[in-house]
C-alpha positions in Angstrom: 25.2 4.5 67.2 23.3 7.7 66.7 24.4 11.4 66.5 23.5 13.0 69.8 25.2 16.4 69.6 26.9 18.9 67.3 29.4 21.2 69.0 30.5 24.3 67.1 33.7 26.2 68.0 34.5 29.5 66.3 38.3 30.0 66.9 40.4 33.1 66.5 44.1 33.4 67.1 45.5 36.9 66.9 48.9 37.3 65.2 51.7 39.5 66.5 52.0 41.0 63.0 49.6 40.7 60.0 50.7 38.5 57.1 49.2 37.9 53.7 49.7 37.7 50.0 49.3 40.0 47.0 45.5 40.0 47.5 44.9 40.3 51.2 46.5 40.7 54.7 45.0 39.2 57.8 45.7 40.0 61.5 44.5 36.6 62.9 43.9 33.0 62.1 40.2 32.0 62.3 38.3 28.9 61.7 35.2 26.9 62.6 35.7 23.4 64.2 32.7 21.1 64.2 32.6 18.3 66.8 30.1 15.5 66.1 29.3 13.3 69.1 27.8 9.8 68.9 28.0 6.7 71.1 30.5 8.4 73.4 32.9 9.2 70.6 33.7 12.5 68.8 34.8 13.3 65.3 36.2 16.7 64.2 35.8 18.7 61.0 36.6 22.2 59.9 35.4 25.2 57.8 37.9 28.1 57.7 36.1 30.2 55.1 33.7 32.7 56.8 33.5 30.6 60.0 30.6 32.6 61.5 28.5 32.1 58.4 29.5 28.4 58.2 28.4 27.9 61.9 25.0 29.5 61.1 24.6 27.1 58.1 25.4 24.1 60.2 23.0 25.1 62.9 20.1 26.3 60.7 20.4 24.1 57.6 22.3 20.9 58.3 21.8 19.9 61.9 18.2 18.6 61.4 19.5 16.1 58.9 22.2 14.9 61.3 20.8 14.7 64.8 19.6 11.1 65.5 21.3 9.8 62.3 23.9 7.1 61.9 27.3 8.9 61.5 28.7 5.9 59.5 26.2 6.6 56.7 28.6 9.3 55.4 27.7 9.3 51.7 23.9 9.2 52.4 24.1 12.1 54.8 26.3 14.1 52.3 23.8 13.6 49.5 20.9 14.5 51.8 22.5 17.7 52.9 23.4 18.6 49.4 20.0 17.9 48.0 18.2 19.8 50.7 20.1 23.1 50.2 20.5 25.4 47.2 23.6 27.1 46.2 27.3 26.2 46.3 28.0 28.2 49.5 26.6 25.5 51.6 29.5 23.2 50.6 31.8 24.8 53.1 29.5 23.9 56.0 29.0 20.4 54.5 32.7 20.1 54.3 33.1 20.5 58.0 30.4 18.0 58.8 31.6 15.5 56.3 35.2 15.7 57.7 33.8 15.1 61.2 31.7 12.2 60.1 34.8 10.5 58.5 36.9 11.1 61.7 34.1 9.7 63.9 33.4 6.7 61.8 37.1 5.8 61.6 37.4 6.1 65.4 34.3 3.9 65.8 36.1 1.2 63.7 39.4 1.8 65.5 41.2 2.5 62.2 43.2 5.4 60.7 41.2 7.8 58.5 43.4 6.7 55.6 42.1 3.1 56.0 38.5 4.3 55.9 39.4 6.2 52.7 40.5 3.0 51.0 44.0 2.4 52.4 47.3 4.4 52.5 49.7 3.9 49.6 52.5 5.6 51.5 53.3 6.1 55.2 54.8 9.5 54.7 54.3 12.4 52.3 56.7 15.0 51.0 55.7 18.4 52.4 56.4 21.7 50.8 56.7 24.9 52.9 53.9 27.2 51.9 55.5 30.5 52.6 57.0 33.0 53.2 54.1 35.5 53.4 54.0 39.2 52.6 54.2 41.6 55.5 52.8 45.2 55.6 54.5 48.4 56.5 57.5 48.0 54.4 58.7 45.9 51.5 56.6 42.7 51.6 59.5 40.5 50.7 61.9 41.9 53.3 62.1 38.8 55.5 62.0 36.1 52.8 65.6 35.2 52.9 65.7 34.7 56.7 62.4 32.8 56.8 63.5 30.5 53.9 66.6 29.7 55.9 64.4 28.7 58.8 62.3 26.3 56.6 65.5 24.6 55.3 66.7 24.1 58.8 63.4 22.6 59.8 63.9 20.0 57.1 61.8 21.2 54.1 63.1 20.3 50.7 60.4 22.1 48.7 59.0 25.7 48.9 56.0 27.6 47.5 56.8 31.3 47.2 54.1 34.0 47.5 54.3 36.4 44.5 52.3 39.0 42.6 53.7 42.2 44.2 55.3 43.6 41.1 57.1 41.8 38.2 60.6 43.1 39.0 60.5 42.2 42.7 58.6 38.9 42.0 61.3 37.8 39.6 64.1 38.8 41.9 62.5 36.9 44.8 62.1 33.8 42.7 65.7 33.8 41.5 66.9 34.5 45.0 64.9 31.6 46.5 66.2 29.2 43.8 69.8 30.1 44.7 69.0 29.7 48.4 67.3 26.3 48.2 69.6 24.8 45.6 69.0 23.2 42.2 67.7 19.9 43.5 64.8 21.3 45.6 61.4 22.1 44.3 60.2 25.7 44.0 56.6 26.7 43.3 55.2 30.2 42.6 51.7 31.3 43.9 50.2 34.5 42.3 47.2 34.1 44.6 44.6 35.2 42.0 46.2 38.7 41.9 47.3 39.0 38.3 45.8 39.2 34.8 46.7 36.4 32.4 49.1 38.7 30.4 50.9 39.8 33.5 51.3 36.2 34.8 52.6 35.1 31.5 55.2 37.9 31.3 56.3 37.5 34.9 56.6 33.7 34.6 58.7 34.1 31.4 61.2 36.1 33.4 61.2 33.5 36.2 62.1 30.6 33.9 65.7 30.5 35.2 64.3 29.7 38.7 62.7 26.6 37.2 59.4 26.7 39.0 57.6 23.3 39.3 54.2 25.0 39.0 52.6 28.4 38.7 49.6 28.6 41.0 46.4 30.6 40.5 47.8 32.8 37.7 44.3 34.5 37.3 41.0 34.6 39.3 39.6 31.2 40.2 36.8 30.9 37.6 38.5 32.6 34.7 38.7 29.6 32.4 39.8 31.8 29.4 42.6 33.3 31.5 43.7 29.8 32.6 43.7 28.7 29.0 45.8 31.6 27.9 48.2 31.1 30.8 48.5 27.4 30.1 49.3 28.1 26.4 52.2 30.4 27.2 53.7 29.4 30.6 56.2 26.6 30.5 55.6 25.5 34.0 52.6 23.4 35.1 49.5 25.4 36.0 47.9 24.7 39.4 44.6 25.9 40.9 41.2 25.2 42.3 41.5 26.0 46.0 38.5 28.3 45.8 36.2 26.0 43.8 33.3 24.7 46.0 32.1 21.8 44.0 33.7 18.8 42.2 31.9 19.7 39.0 33.6 23.1 38.9 36.8 21.4 38.0 35.4 19.7 34.9 35.7 22.7 32.5 39.4 23.3 33.4 40.1 19.6 32.7 38.1 19.5 29.4 39.9 22.6 28.3 43.3 21.2 29.3 44.3 24.3 31.2 44.8 23.0 34.8 47.7 20.6 35.2 47.5 20.2 39.0 44.1 20.2 40.9 44.1 21.8 44.3 40.7 21.4 46.0 40.5 22.3 49.7 38.9 19.6 51.8 37.4 22.4 54.0 35.8 24.1 51.0 34.9 21.6 48.4 32.4 19.4 50.3 34.8 17.6 52.6 36.5 14.3 52.0 33.5 13.1 50.0 33.6 16.1 47.7 37.4 16.1 47.2 37.2 12.3 46.7 35.0 13.1 43.7 37.5 15.6 42.4 40.2 12.8 42.7 38.0 10.5 40.6 37.5 13.2 38.0 41.3 13.8 38.0 42.0 10.1 37.4 39.9 10.3 34.2 42.2 13.0 32.9 45.4 11.6 34.4 46.0 14.7 36.5 47.5 14.8 40.0 45.5 16.1 43.0 47.5 18.1 45.6 44.9 19.6 48.1 45.2 23.1 49.2 45.6 23.1 53.0 44.8 26.1 55.2 43.2 26.5 58.6 43.9 24.3 61.7 45.4 21.0 62.5 42.1 19.3 61.6 42.2 20.2 57.9 46.0 19.5 57.8 45.6 16.0 59.1 42.5 15.3 56.9 44.6 16.3 53.9 47.6 14.2 55.1 45.4 11.0 55.4 43.7 11.7 52.1 47.0 12.4 50.2 48.4 9.1 51.5 45.8 7.2 49.5 46.3 9.0 46.2 48.0 7.5 43.1 51.6 8.3 42.2 52.4 10.9 39.5 55.7 11.6 37.9 55.3 15.3 37.2 58.8 16.8 37.1 59.4 17.3 40.8 62.2 15.9 42.9 59.8 13.1 43.9 56.6 11.8 42.5 53.4 13.6 43.4 51.4 13.9 45.6 52.8 16.5 47.9 51.5 18.0 51.1 51.0 21.8 51.6 52.4 22.8 55.0 51.4 26.3 56.0 54.6 27.7 57.6 53.2 31.1 58.6 52.5 31.9 62.2 49.5 29.8 63.1 48.6 28.7 66.7 45.6 26.7 65.3 47.9 24.4 63.4 49.6 23.6 66.7 46.5 22.6 68.7 47.6 19.0 68.8 51.3 19.8 68.7 53.2 21.2 65.6 53.3 18.5 62.9 56.9 17.2 62.6 58.9 17.4 59.4 61.2 14.4 59.1 64.8 14.6 58.0 63.9 13.8 54.4 61.3 16.6 54.2 58.3 14.3 54.7 55.5 14.2 57.2 54.4 10.8 58.6 50.8 9.7 58.4 49.4 9.1 61.9 48.7 5.5 62.8 46.0 6.2 65.4 42.3 6.0 64.9 40.6 8.7 62.9 42.7 11.8 62.2 45.2 10.5 64.7 45.1 13.6 66.9 43.2 14.4 70.1 41.2 17.6 70.7 38.8 18.8 73.3 37.1 21.9 74.4 39.8 22.8 77.0 42.5 22.7 74.3 40.4 25.0 72.1 39.4 27.3 75.0 42.2 29.9 74.6 41.0 30.7 71.0 37.3 30.1 71.3 35.3 33.3 70.7 31.9 31.6 70.2 30.5 28.1 71.0 27.2 26.4 70.3 25.9 23.0 71.3 23.1 21.5 69.2 21.3 18.4 70.5 18.0 16.5 70.3 
């Protein structure tokens, strides 16, 4: 079996109203899906960061290492692509290719992706609602109560609140969310890189009554000193790492003891191969990995399979880690293969079908495709 084609789909799904966080608002959902074709089978991968740039990287820098190659030689291809390209920015494009190679290989063997990754340790994963999101043109928290009610009715038993607007409103929103979801549910707070360490510390102290399970991205992604300061003064666990592009970038945070929960994104940090290396590193420090999940149904299902293989961690939540991040904002790209179902116990079941366990094709993507490229021999 040899790789005969790479098909690139730049997708854009406009939103009826922009949404965002304390750092940025966006009017649409965009991503790059990469379809790798070999032996009559297809595998799917994703790069949601700067999809146009990622597409150019796949075409100009990675395709020559892939066309004609054996798609089951995943690690060898990953290493070849990494060694042939300078800079960490290429890791986003490599991530999409690596994800597609994993999906294709698992389909060729007729097994779920989780089996290819070493075997699922659980058949369902507790999901947390990643939302609500800020809205422009008024108070950004104005719809939080109504939207949280919707998440609870959908079956979620854990919630990650966007924060970082201003300390007074941030604290009021956290305390209100805790009252709304009850004492037994998990509540997490995401500052989205928007605060200084001092401000995060002061705000988190005022939120202690809300009992957050973790504080996410209290400072900018590579500010190790800021993470150290936050970890020394914030009672809740410190989470981060979604913007880090290489497994090695996590090592300083672990050696400094200032990141309790590692959140690599499979679509950013070199795909399943790269995030697998992060998980190995985390094991050495006995830290849980809870991948950041954004983009489309492809990254969501890749994360779901990956999480099903991770070790169990008792870390203070209502259930042992790992958890699954479920983006509950408006997102047509998450629903390309049908909206992932939340079970009555707040979990999402791991698909049993081959590969990712979802079916995609060009006609499904067509309503959102703004650019398409086929690369062949």
